[in-house]
C-alpha positions as CSV (number, residue, x, y, z in Angstrom):
1,M,25.2,42.1,19.3
2,A,22.9,39.0,19.6
3,T,24.5,35.8,20.9
4,P,24.7,33.1,18.2
5,A,22.2,30.2,18.6
6,L,23.7,26.8,19.5
7,C,22.6,23.6,17.9
8,P,20.4,21.7,20.3
9,S,21.7,18.4,18.9
10,C,25.4,19.0,18.6
11,T,25.5,21.5,21.5
12,D,28.9,22.9,20.4
13,T,28.0,24.1,16.9
14,Y,26.4,27.5,16.1
15,L,23.5,27.7,13.8
16,E,23.7,29.5,10.5
17,T,21.0,31.3,8.5
18,T,19.6,29.5,5.4
19,T,16.5,29.8,3.2
20,C,13.8,27.2,3.0
21,H,10.9,27.8,0.5
22,D,11.7,31.5,0.6
23,E,11.6,31.7,4.4
24,E,14.8,32.4,6.4
25,L,15.5,30.0,9.2
26,D,18.5,28.5,11.0
27,I,20.4,25.3,10.2
28,C,23.2,23.3,11.7
29,R,25.7,22.6,9.0
30,S,27.1,19.8,11.1
31,C,24.0,17.6,11.7
32,G,21.6,19.2,9.3
33,G,18.9,20.0,11.9
34,H,16.6,23.0,11.3
35,W,15.4,25.6,13.8
36,F,12.0,27.2,13.0
37,E,11.4,30.3,15.1
38,Q,7.8,31.4,16.0
39,G,5.5,31.2,12.9
40,E,8.2,30.0,10.5
41,M,7.0,26.3,10.6
42,N,3.5,27.2,9.4
43,K,4.9,29.5,6.7
44,V,7.2,26.9,5.3
45,L,4.5,24.1,5.4
46,S,2.0,26.4,3.7
47,K,4.4,26.7,0.7
48,V,5.3,23.1,0.4
49,D,3.3,20.8,-2.0
50,N,1.6,18.9,0.7
51,G,-2.1,19.4,0.0
52,Q,-2.6,22.5,2.1
53,D,-1.8,26.1,1.7
54,Q,-2.9,27.4,5.1
55,V,-1.1,25.1,7.5
56,E,-1.3,25.4,11.3
57,Y,0.7,22.5,12.5
58,Q,-0.3,23.0,16.2
59,Q,-3.9,21.9,15.4
60,H,-2.7,18.3,14.6
61,L,0.3,18.2,17.0
62,G,0.5,14.9,18.9
63,A,0.8,14.6,22.6
64,S,3.6,15.9,24.7
65,I,5.9,13.1,25.8
66,G,7.9,15.0,28.4
67,V,10.8,17.3,28.8
68,S,13.4,17.0,26.0
69,E,17.1,16.6,26.7
70,R,17.7,19.4,24.2
71,Q,18.0,23.1,25.0
72,C,16.3,25.9,23.1
73,P,18.8,27.5,20.7
74,D,17.6,30.9,21.9
75,R,18.6,29.9,25.5
76,H,15.1,29.5,27.0
77,G,16.0,26.3,28.7
78,P,14.9,22.7,28.0
79,M,12.3,22.1,25.2
80,Q,9.3,19.8,25.2
81,S,9.2,16.7,23.0
82,H,6.0,16.1,21.1
83,H,4.7,13.6,18.6
84,L,4.4,15.2,15.1
85,L,0.8,14.0,14.8
86,A,-1.5,12.1,17.1
87,D,-1.1,9.0,14.8
88,Y,2.5,9.6,13.7
89,Q,4.8,9.3,16.7
90,L,7.8,11.1,15.2
91,E,9.4,13.2,17.9
92,I,10.0,16.9,17.4
93,D,11.2,19.4,20.0
94,I,9.3,22.6,20.8
95,C,10.2,25.5,23.1
96,E,7.1,26.5,25.0
97,H,8.6,29.9,25.7
98,C,9.4,31.2,22.2
99,E,7.3,28.6,20.3
100,G,10.3,27.6,18.2
101,V,10.5,24.1,16.7
102,W,13.6,21.9,16.3
103,V,13.5,19.3,13.5
104,D,16.3,16.8,12.9
105,S,17.6,16.4,9.3
106,D,16.1,12.9,8.9
107,E,12.7,14.1,10.1
108,L,12.4,17.1,7.8
109,N,10.5,15.4,4.9
110,Q,8.0,13.9,7.2
111,V,7.4,17.3,8.9
112,K,7.0,18.9,5.5
113,Q,4.5,16.3,4.4
114,S,2.6,16.2,7.7
115,P,-0.7,17.5,6.2
116,K,-0.6,14.6,3.7
117,L,0.3,12.2,6.5
118,Q,-2.6,13.5,8.6
119,Q,-5.1,12.9,5.7
120,A,-3.7,9.5,4.8
121,L,-3.8,8.3,8.4
122,G,-7.4,9.6,8.7
123,S,-8.3,7.3,5.8
124,L,-6.5,4.3,7.3
125,N,-7.9,4.7,10.7
126,Q,-11.6,5.1,9.9
127,A,-13.8,3.2,12.3
128,L,-15.8,0.2,11.1
129,S,-19.4,1.0,10.3
130,W,-22.6,-0.9,10.2
131,K,-22.7,-0.4,6.4
132,S,-19.4,-2.2,6.0
133,R,-20.6,-5.0,8.3
134,V,-23.8,-5.5,6.3
135,F,-21.9,-5.4,3.0
136,Q,-19.4,-8.0,4.1
137,F,-22.0,-10.2,5.7
138,L,-24.0,-10.3,2.5
139,S,-21.1,-10.5,0.1
140,Q,-18.5,-12.4,2.2
141,M,-15.9,-10.0,0.7
142,P,-13.5,-7.9,2.7
143,V,-13.7,-4.1,3.0
144,E,-10.4,-2.3,2.4
145,Y,-9.0,0.7,4.4
146,N,-6.2,2.3,2.4
147,I,-5.1,5.6,1.0
148,K,-7.0,6.9,-2.0
149,P,-5.3,6.7,-5.4
150,K,-4.3,10.0,-6.9
151,R,-5.3,8.9,-10.4
152,K,-8.2,6.9,-11.8
153,P,-7.3,3.2,-12.1
154,V,-8.0,3.0,-15.8
155,V,-6.0,-0.2,-16.4
156,T,-7.7,-2.0,-13.5
157,W,-11.2,-0.9,-14.7
158,T,-10.3,-2.0,-18.3
159,L,-9.1,-5.4,-17.1
160,M,-12.3,-5.9,-15.1
161,A,-14.5,-4.8,-18.1
162,L,-12.6,-7.1,-20.5
163,N,-13.0,-10.1,-18.2
164,C,-16.7,-9.4,-17.8
165,L,-17.3,-8.9,-21.5
166,I,-15.5,-12.1,-22.4
167,F,-17.5,-14.1,-19.9
168,M,-20.8,-12.6,-21.1
169,S,-19.9,-13.7,-24.6
170,Y,-20.1,-17.4,-23.8
171,V,-22.0,-17.7,-20.5
172,G,-25.3,-18.7,-22.2
173,N,-23.7,-21.0,-24.7
174,P,-22.1,-24.2,-23.1
175,E,-20.8,-25.4,-26.5
176,L,-19.0,-22.2,-27.1
177,A,-17.7,-22.1,-23.5
178,N,-16.2,-25.6,-24.0
179,Q,-14.5,-24.6,-27.2
180,L,-13.0,-21.5,-25.7
181,V,-11.7,-23.4,-22.7
182,S,-10.3,-26.0,-24.9
183,L,-8.5,-23.4,-27.1
184,F,-7.5,-20.8,-24.5
185,G,-7.4,-22.7,-21.2
186,N,-4.0,-23.7,-19.8
187,V,-3.7,-27.5,-19.9
188,P,-0.4,-28.4,-18.0
189,A,0.4,-31.6,-19.9
190,A,-0.1,-29.9,-23.3
191,T,1.7,-26.7,-22.4
192,L,4.7,-28.7,-21.0
193,A,4.8,-30.5,-24.4
194,G,5.1,-27.1,-26.1
195,D,1.5,-26.9,-27.4
196,Q,-0.7,-23.8,-27.2
197,L,1.8,-21.8,-25.3
198,W,-0.4,-18.7,-25.6
199,T,-2.7,-20.3,-23.0
200,L,-0.2,-19.2,-20.3
201,A,-1.7,-15.8,-20.7
202,S,-5.1,-16.3,-22.4
203,C,-6.3,-18.5,-19.5
204,M,-6.4,-15.4,-17.3
205,F,-9.4,-14.1,-19.2
206,L,-11.7,-17.1,-18.9
207,H,-13.9,-17.9,-15.9
208,G,-16.1,-20.9,-15.0
209,D,-19.1,-19.3,-13.5
210,P,-20.5,-15.9,-12.3
211,L,-19.2,-16.4,-8.7
212,H,-15.7,-17.2,-10.0
213,L,-15.7,-14.1,-12.1
214,L,-17.2,-11.7,-9.4
215,G,-14.8,-12.9,-6.7
216,N,-11.8,-12.4,-8.9
217,M,-12.9,-9.0,-10.2
218,Y,-13.7,-7.7,-6.7
219,F,-10.3,-8.6,-5.4
220,L,-8.7,-7.1,-8.6
221,Y,-10.6,-3.9,-7.8
222,V,-9.5,-3.9,-4.1
223,V,-5.8,-4.3,-4.7
224,G,-5.4,-3.2,-8.3
225,D,-6.2,0.5,-7.9
226,N,-3.5,1.2,-5.3
227,I,-0.8,-0.9,-7.1
228,E,-1.6,0.8,-10.4
229,D,-1.4,4.2,-8.8
230,A,1.9,3.5,-7.2
231,L,3.5,1.8,-10.2
232,G,2.0,3.7,-13.2
233,R,-0.4,2.3,-15.8
234,R,2.1,0.8,-18.3
235,R,4.2,-0.8,-15.7
236,F,1.1,-2.1,-13.9
237,I,-0.2,-3.9,-17.0
238,A,3.3,-5.4,-17.6
239,L,3.3,-6.6,-13.9
240,Y,-0.2,-8.0,-14.2
241,F,0.7,-10.1,-17.2
242,A,4.1,-11.2,-15.8
243,L,2.4,-12.4,-12.6
244,G,-0.3,-14.2,-14.6
245,I,2.2,-16.0,-16.8
246,L,4.4,-16.9,-13.9
247,S,1.5,-18.4,-11.9
248,S,0.5,-20.4,-15.0
249,L,4.1,-21.7,-15.5
250,I,4.3,-22.8,-11.8
251,S,0.9,-24.5,-12.2
252,V,2.2,-26.3,-15.3
253,V,5.4,-27.5,-13.6
254,L,3.7,-28.7,-10.4
255,N,0.7,-30.2,-12.2
256,W,2.7,-31.5,-15.2
257,Q,0.5,-34.6,-15.8
258,S,-2.8,-32.9,-15.5
259,E,-5.0,-32.6,-18.6
260,I,-7.6,-30.4,-16.9
261,P,-7.7,-26.9,-18.3
262,S,-6.9,-24.2,-15.7
263,I,-8.7,-20.9,-16.2
264,G,-9.2,-17.6,-14.3
265,A,-7.4,-14.4,-13.3
266,S,-6.8,-15.7,-9.8
267,G,-3.2,-16.5,-10.4
268,A,-2.4,-13.0,-11.5
269,I,-4.5,-11.5,-8.7
270,A,-2.7,-13.7,-6.2
271,G,0.5,-12.2,-7.5
272,L,-1.0,-8.7,-6.8
273,F,-1.8,-9.9,-3.3
274,G,2.0,-10.4,-2.7
275,V,2.9,-7.0,-4.2
276,Y,0.2,-5.3,-2.1
277,L,1.5,-7.0,1.1
278,V,5.0,-5.6,0.5
279,W,4.0,-2.1,-0.6
280,F,0.9,-1.4,1.6
281,R,1.4,-3.2,4.9
282,H,-0.2,-0.1,6.6
283,A,-3.5,-0.9,4.9
284,S,-6.3,-3.0,6.5
285,L,-8.7,-5.6,5.2
286,T,-11.7,-6.7,7.2
287,F,-12.2,-10.3,8.2
288,M,-15.6,-11.6,9.3
289,I,-16.5,-14.6,11.5
290,F,-20.3,-14.9,11.5
291,I,-21.2,-11.3,12.3
292,Y,-18.0,-10.2,14.1
293,Q,-15.9,-7.9,11.8
294,K,-12.3,-7.1,12.5
295,K,-9.6,-5.1,10.6
296,L,-6.5,-7.1,9.9
297,A,-3.1,-6.1,8.6
298,P,-2.5,-7.5,5.1
299,V,0.1,-9.9,6.4
300,W,-2.6,-11.6,8.6
301,Y,-5.3,-11.5,6.0
302,F,-3.1,-13.1,3.3
303,A,-1.7,-15.6,5.8
304,I,-5.3,-16.8,6.3
305,W,-5.8,-16.9,2.6
306,V,-2.6,-18.9,2.0
307,G,-3.6,-21.2,4.8
308,L,-7.0,-21.9,3.2
309,N,-5.3,-22.7,-0.1
310,V,-2.9,-25.1,1.6
311,L,-5.8,-26.7,3.4
312,G,-7.8,-27.1,0.2
313,M,-4.8,-28.7,-1.5
314,M,-4.2,-31.1,1.4
315,I,-7.8,-32.3,1.5
316,G,-7.9,-32.6,-2.2
317,E,-10.7,-30.1,-2.9
318,G,-11.2,-30.1,-6.7
319,G,-12.0,-27.3,-9.1
320,V,-9.3,-24.9,-7.8
321,D,-5.7,-24.5,-9.2
322,Y,-4.0,-24.0,-5.8
323,W,-0.5,-24.1,-7.2
324,A,-1.4,-21.1,-9.5
325,H,-2.6,-19.2,-6.4
326,I,0.4,-20.0,-4.3
327,G,2.9,-19.6,-7.1
328,G,1.4,-16.3,-8.1
329,F,1.5,-15.1,-4.5
330,V,5.1,-16.0,-4.0
331,S,6.0,-14.4,-7.4
332,G,4.2,-11.2,-6.3
333,L,6.2,-11.2,-3.0
334,I,9.5,-11.5,-4.9
335,M,8.6,-8.8,-7.4
336,G,7.2,-6.6,-4.7
337,V,10.5,-6.7,-2.7
338,A,12.5,-6.2,-5.9
339,L,10.5,-3.1,-6.9
340,K,10.1,-1.7,-3.4
341,P,13.0,0.8,-3.5
342,Y,11.8,2.2,-6.8
343,I,8.2,2.4,-5.5
344,F,9.2,4.2,-2.3
345,M,11.4,6.6,-4.3
346,R,8.4,7.3,-6.6
347,N,5.9,7.5,-3.7
348,P,7.5,9.0,-0.6
349,L,4.2,9.0,1.2
350,L,4.2,5.1,1.1
351,Q,7.6,5.1,2.6
352,M,6.5,7.4,5.4
353,L,3.5,5.3,6.2
354,A,5.7,2.3,6.4
355,H,7.8,4.1,9.0
356,P,7.4,2.7,12.6
357,A,6.2,6.1,13.7
358,A,2.9,5.6,11.8
359,V,0.1,4.3,14.1
360,V,-2.6,2.3,12.3
361,N,-5.6,1.4,14.4
362,R,-7.1,-2.0,13.8
């Protein structure tokens, strides 16, 4: 009669047979850890919805980090600790004699999704190229390194198209442009008096010149597709309008005497910056000084952006509604934090990438 296998973690509990995706393996009922004997790991991972149906986890296994304190359940002595992936430093234990794998209960989902993690980290850790450097040098716009959305960002594209079409309708007609700005631009003093309250939202669809429009639409494209994918189309459009209106309200309160119309989508997009920072801190945005290009974490990139807005406000640079930018950004941070548990529940991959085990090269 075979000797029952002992749990490597509990050491005094015997493992019991269970079924995982139609494969028999052993589990510790006390700590929830799983023991995959030779070949069982690849069979289970091949049946999980993780983007691959012929998984060989050994091909992407991270480096050995030494002898484990845990013993092989089949009594082959101490196991070896390995990182799950080269860029995902979650520790799993492997017996080099029998090729069995021990996975703790809180590591199981990451192990099951390791093919998706591998693909996502490959997108995040792409090296900078001469093409991205030339693009940023010529456009002065950052290049984003993030996971690819699963669905087409229809709402983001629609918002971009709508903004462009509205701008094209008056760009060649200064008289019409002035009429539209007067009717749909957000004038703090008038709005605070209760006049033309619709301008809190309508001002988001007017732009002063082509550079104003192109800059806003580019950043909407950069952050909008990922946020829309994570949140869903209907909730994304609601979030976009909520952030735009909040940024307008903050501008009204803090510029309450101003009779200068405020226009542009930058308040709403600044709100998306805050949301993006909370949900996608693993992403990278490139920053360029002359010809030197460097990947930055969103927290550093947006810290520079906020700093530039504060500096512009202090030196009194005109033509920019800085309070709408900062107010939108802070509103986005608050909404991002409030919605984060829901977003991570809806998108487990985002939560895994936010784990300290994920290694993002910048």
